[in-house]
N, C-alpha and C positions, 0 to 999 in steps of 0.2 A: 747478428742473430736474426733469423727470419721470424715472421709473425707466428708461424706454426710452431717453431721451437719455443717461443715465448709462452704460447698458450699451453704447450705440453709441460713446460716448467711450472706453470701456474696450476696444473692439474685439470685443465679445461679441454680435455680431448675426448672424453667419453660421450657416447650417444649423439654424435653430430654437433656437439657444442662448439667445437673448434670451427667447423665449416659455417655454422650459423653466425658466429661472431666475425669471421672473416668476411662474409657477405655483407653484414651490417656495416663494417668499417670501410668497405670498399666503395659504398655509395651513400655517403653521409647526407648529401643534399636530399635524396629520396627518403632517407630515414627521417630527416627533419620534417619534410612534408607530411609523412605518415603520422608522425607524432602530433603535428598541428591538427590534422584531421581527427585523430583520436581524441585530443583534448577538446575540440569543438563538439564532437559527438557526446563526450562525457558531460559537458556543460548543458547541452540540449536535453540529455537524459535527466539531469538534476532538475532542470526547469520543468520538465514534464512530470516528474515525481511531485514537485511542489504544487503544480496545478491540480494533480489528482488528489493530493491531500486536502486541498481547499474544497474541491468538488465533493469528495466523499464526506468531508466534515459537514458540509451544507446539507447533503442528503440525509445524513444521520440525524441532524437537528430537525429537519422536516419530518422525518419518521417519528421522532420523539414527540413533536407537537401533535402529529396526527393521532398517535396512540393515546396521548393525554386527552385530546378532544373526544375520542371514542369512549374512553373510560368515563369522562364526565357526562356524556350523553347516555351511557348505559345507566349510570347512577340516577340521572334525572328521570329516565323512563321508568326505572324500578320504583322510584319514590312516587311517581304518578300512579303506577299500577298496583302498588302495595295495598292501599285501602280498598280498592275494588276487589282485589284477590281475597282479602280477608272476609269481605262480606258475602262473596258468592261461592267461594270454595274453601277448602281447608289447606290450600297450598301455602307455601312460605317462600318469599323471595329474599329472606334475610341472608342466605348464603351468597346471593348475587350482589347485595349492597354492603359495602364495607366503608367504614370511616377512614380507612387508609388511603382512599382515592382522594 
């Protein structure tokens, strides 16, 4: 029985499936090389994703620290200006100063 007959018997004849499988089976050495290249590229992709995760995590942490520092500075400035504001004007900074910070 020929390869084509076997593929037809297995129901693998539609849409170029048979011709694709025949091409793959005819040059197994090239197929092996292509799979090795694909596996290596996959490993490199995973390594790149891990590096990105570390870098983006570090960036997120830096941003959190910066935001926290800015909020602390805002609170400190507000606390300093609050007495002066009360004596010179009728404005209020209470909405800017929160104990949640």
